[in-house]
C-alpha positions in Angstrom: -9.6 14.4 30.5 -8.9 16.7 27.6 -7.6 15.1 24.4 -6.8 17.0 21.2 -7.8 16.7 17.6 -5.5 18.1 15.0 -7.2 19.9 12.0 -5.1 18.7 9.0 -5.2 19.1 5.3 -3.7 20.6 2.2 -3.1 24.4 2.2 -6.2 26.5 1.6 -8.9 23.9 2.0 -10.6 25.8 4.9 -8.9 24.5 8.0 -8.5 27.9 9.7 -12.1 28.9 8.7 -13.3 25.7 10.3 -11.2 26.3 13.4 -12.6 29.9 13.7 -16.1 28.6 13.4 -15.5 25.9 16.0 -13.7 28.1 18.5 -14.7 31.6 17.6 -11.0 32.5 17.7 -9.6 35.0 15.2 -6.7 33.2 13.7 -5.9 34.3 10.1 -8.0 32.6 7.4 -6.7 34.4 4.3 -7.0 33.1 0.7 -3.4 31.9 0.3 -1.3 28.8 1.2 0.6 28.5 4.4 -1.4 31.2 6.1 -1.1 29.2 9.4 2.4 28.4 10.5 2.2 28.0 14.3 -0.7 25.9 15.5 -3.6 27.6 17.2 -5.4 25.7 20.0 -9.0 26.1 21.0 -11.1 24.3 23.7 -14.6 23.5 22.4 -17.7 22.4 24.5 -19.2 19.1 23.5 -22.9 19.5 22.6 -25.0 17.4 24.9 -28.7 17.9 25.5 -28.6 15.7 28.6 -26.5 18.2 30.5 -29.1 21.0 30.4 -31.9 18.5 31.4 -29.9 17.3 34.4 -29.0 20.9 35.4 -32.7 21.9 35.2 -33.7 18.9 37.2 -31.2 19.7 40.0 -31.7 23.4 39.7 -28.0 23.8 39.5 -26.3 27.1 40.0 -23.6 26.2 37.5 -23.4 23.9 34.4 -20.1 22.7 33.0 -19.9 20.8 29.7 -17.3 18.2 28.5 -14.7 19.7 26.2 -12.4 18.6 23.4 -9.4 20.5 22.1 -8.9 21.4 18.5 -5.5 22.3 17.0 -5.3 24.3 13.7 -2.2 22.9 12.0 -0.7 24.5 8.9 -1.3 22.8 5.5 0.7 19.8 4.3 1.9 19.5 0.7 3.5 16.7 -1.4 6.9 16.1 0.0 6.1 17.1 3.5 7.8 14.0 4.9 11.0 15.2 3.1 10.6 18.7 4.5 8.7 20.4 1.7 6.5 23.4 2.8 7.9 23.3 6.4 6.6 19.7 6.4 8.8 18.3 9.2 7.6 21.1 11.6 4.0 20.5 10.7 4.2 16.7 11.0 5.6 17.2 14.5 2.6 19.2 15.4 0.3 16.4 14.2 2.3 13.9 16.3 1.4 15.8 19.4 -2.4 15.4 18.9 -4.5 12.4 19.8 -6.6 12.2 16.6 -6.7 13.8 13.2 -9.6 15.7 11.5 -8.6 15.6 7.9 -10.2 18.4 6.0 -10.8 18.2 2.2 -12.7 20.6 0.0 -15.7 19.3 -2.0 -17.0 22.6 -3.3 -15.9 24.5 -6.4 -15.2 28.2 -6.3 -12.9 29.9 -8.8 -12.2 32.7 -6.3 -10.6 30.4 -3.8 -7.2 28.9 -4.8 -6.6 25.2 -4.5 -2.9 24.3 -4.3 -3.4 21.3 -6.7 -5.4 23.5 -9.1 -8.3 21.1 -9.1 -11.1 19.9 -6.7 -10.5 16.2 -6.1 -11.2 15.3 -2.5 -10.1 11.7 -2.9 -6.8 12.8 -4.4 -6.3 15.2 -1.6 -6.9 12.4 1.0 -4.3 10.2 -0.9 -1.7 13.0 -0.7 -2.2 13.6 3.0 -2.3 10.0 4.0 0.8 9.2 1.9 2.8 11.9 3.6 1.7 10.6 7.0 2.7 7.1 5.9 6.1 8.3 4.6 6.9 10.1 7.8 6.0 6.9 9.8 8.1 4.8 7.4 11.1 6.9 8.3 10.3 6.5 12.1 9.9 2.7 11.8 13.0 2.3 9.6 15.2 4.1 12.1 13.7 2.2 15.0 14.4 -1.1 13.3 18.0 -0.2 12.8 18.4 0.8 16.4 17.2 -2.5 17.9 19.3 -4.8 15.6 22.0 -5.3 18.3 19.4 -6.5 20.8 17.8 -8.7 18.1 21.1 -10.4 17.4 21.6 -10.9 21.1 18.3 -12.8 21.0 16.5 -10.5 23.5 12.9 -11.4 23.6 11.5 -7.9 23.7 13.6 -6.8 20.7 12.5 -9.8 18.7 8.9 -9.1 19.4 9.3 -5.4 18.5 11.1 -6.3 15.3 8.3 -8.6 14.2 5.8 -5.8 14.7 8.0 -3.2 13.0 8.5 -5.4 10.0 4.7 -5.8 9.6 4.2 -2.0 10.0 6.9 -1.2 7.5 5.3 -3.4 4.9 2.0 -1.6 5.3 3.7 1.9 5.2 5.8 1.0 2.1 2.4 0.4 0.3 1.4 3.9 1.3 -1.3 2.6 3.7 -2.2 3.5 7.3 -1.2 1.4 10.3 -4.3 2.1 12.3 -5.9 -1.1 11.0 -3.1 -3.4 11.9 -3.9 -6.5 13.9 -2.2 -6.5 17.2 -1.5 -9.0 20.1 -1.9 -7.5 23.6 1.9 -7.5 24.2 2.4 -5.5 21.0 0.1 -2.6 21.9 2.5 -0.8 24.3 5.2 -1.0 21.7 3.1 0.6 19.0 1.9 3.3 21.4 5.5 4.2 22.3 6.3 4.8 18.7 3.6 7.5 18.5 3.0 6.9 14.8 0.9 9.4 12.8 -1.0 6.7 10.9 -2.1 4.9 14.1 -4.1 7.9 15.2 -7.8 7.8 14.5 -8.9 9.9 11.5 -12.1 11.7 11.0 -12.6 13.0 7.4 -14.1 16.5 7.3 -15.7 17.4 4.0 -15.7 21.1 3.6 -18.9 22.0 1.6 -20.5 25.4 0.7 -24.1 26.4 0.5 -22.9 29.1 -1.9 -20.9 26.8 -4.2 -21.3 23.5 -6.2 -20.5 20.5 -4.0 -19.3 17.1 -5.3 -21.2 14.6 -3.3 -20.6 11.7 -5.6 -17.5 10.8 -3.6 -19.2 10.2 -0.3 -19.3 6.4 -0.6 -15.6 6.4 -1.5 -14.4 8.2 1.6 -12.0 5.7 3.4 -13.4 6.1 6.9 -15.7 8.0 9.2 -16.6 11.4 7.8 -18.7 14.5 8.5 -19.9 17.2 6.1 -19.6 20.8 7.3 -20.0 24.3 6.0 -17.9 26.4 8.3 -18.8 29.7 6.7 -22.5 29.2 7.5 -21.6 27.2 10.6 -23.5 24.1 9.5 -22.6 20.6 10.8 -20.3 21.8 13.5 -22.1 20.1 16.4 -22.0 16.9 14.5 -18.2 17.3 13.9 -17.5 17.9 17.6 -19.6 14.8 18.6 -17.9 12.6 16.0 -14.5 13.9 17.1 -15.4 12.9 20.6 -16.4 9.5 19.3 -13.2 8.8 17.3 -11.2 9.6 20.5 -13.2 6.7 22.1 -14.5 9.0 24.8 -17.8 8.9 26.8 -19.4 11.2 29.3 -20.6 10.6 32.8 -22.3 13.3 35.0 -22.3 14.6 38.5 -25.3 16.8 39.5 -26.5 18.8 42.4 -27.7 22.3 43.5 -24.2 23.7 43.2 -23.2 22.3 39.9 -24.0 19.8 37.1 -20.9 18.8 35.2 -20.1 16.5 32.3 -16.9 14.4 32.9 -14.8 12.9 30.1 -13.4 9.4 30.3 -12.1 6.7 28.0 -14.7 4.1 27.1 -14.6 0.9 29.3 -13.2 2.8 32.3 -13.8 1.1 35.6 -15.4 3.2 38.4 -12.2 4.1 40.3 -10.5 5.3 37.1 -13.6 7.3 36.2 -13.5 8.9 39.6 -9.9 10.1 39.0 -11.3 12.4 36.3 -12.7 14.4 39.3 -9.9 13.8 41.8 -7.3 11.1 42.3 -8.7 10.4 45.8 -11.8 8.9 44.2 -9.5 6.4 42.5 -7.0 5.8 45.4 -9.5 5.7 48.2 -12.5 4.3 46.3 -15.1 2.5 48.4 -18.2 2.5 46.2 -20.2 4.5 43.7 -23.9 5.4 43.6 -25.0 5.1 40.0 -28.1 5.8 38.0 -28.8 6.3 34.3 -29.5 10.0 33.6 -33.0 9.3 32.2 -33.9 7.2 35.3 -32.8 10.1 37.5 -35.1 12.5 35.7 -37.9 10.0 36.3 -36.9 10.0 40.0 -35.7 6.4 39.9 -33.5 4.8 42.5 -29.7 4.8 42.6 -27.8 1.5 42.8 -24.5 0.7 44.5 -21.6 -0.4 42.3 -18.1 -1.5 43.3 -14.6 -1.0 41.8 -15.2 -3.5 38.9 -18.1 -1.5 37.5 -17.6 -0.2 34.0 -19.0 3.3 33.8 -21.4 3.8 30.9 -22.1 6.8 28.8 -24.8 8.9 30.5 -24.4 7.5 34.0 -24.9 9.9 36.9 -22.3 9.0 39.5 -21.6 9.9 43.1 -18.3 8.5 44.4 -17.8 7.4 48.0 -14.4 7.4 49.8 
């Protein structure tokens, strides 16, 4: 499983510099707005000290880490939802990702232009989140209009969807994010199908600088999970990758042997057959059992246990599937 995180923010806050540091790719990172137009994509290894320990234990010939994909998306500006600054195109790029890494600048440097002509991270966050909300408001409003015929015909599915959309519209009209909305189980597929921007998990990335003056008074006011990085000096990058992995709600299990030790990515709370599908669909479709041991117990030469198809794979499990 390889899910993607879109690197999003106002122009010139350090998105491409961050992307370059993460992926070592040479996309342009010049000091002017809208330097990035087409999104660049890079696959990044997830740092995990357990992998090397397992590989050494098994004397593996090959070691393969888990990965996460980062997408460098051009800067948004006020009015993006109405098409300003190529906004519609950029918003569509965000829609294709699974989570958002929202970059804001917390350091001052007169040599680096800020499109708002001031360093105010909380204001920057408000601008970006409002544009995401406005784009979603348009999506929800159009969908509401399209289902009215079915609502008037008293179709159960349409009535359920209308109720959800009305609640979502109220949140979006207030400029808020939908990712905190309370849902019934039968509403989750409806919301997922809409692919709203503000439903995606957000990780706030605070771009700092060892060479500049950083405003850290705002840390307690950041409206969600955040990490602090310095992409120029490559500080905090491992933490960013790990946090990105977490906001995607992913965990890692391992397979290990003389040929290869590999980290496999699955969604949290995956049952054993679904986890096996990360390796090959036969391990899901023809699943018989799984031999499981926690990675630390394996290093201590503990005993594997047998688990069935109901077993929920845990982060750090070493698994051998049997078909």
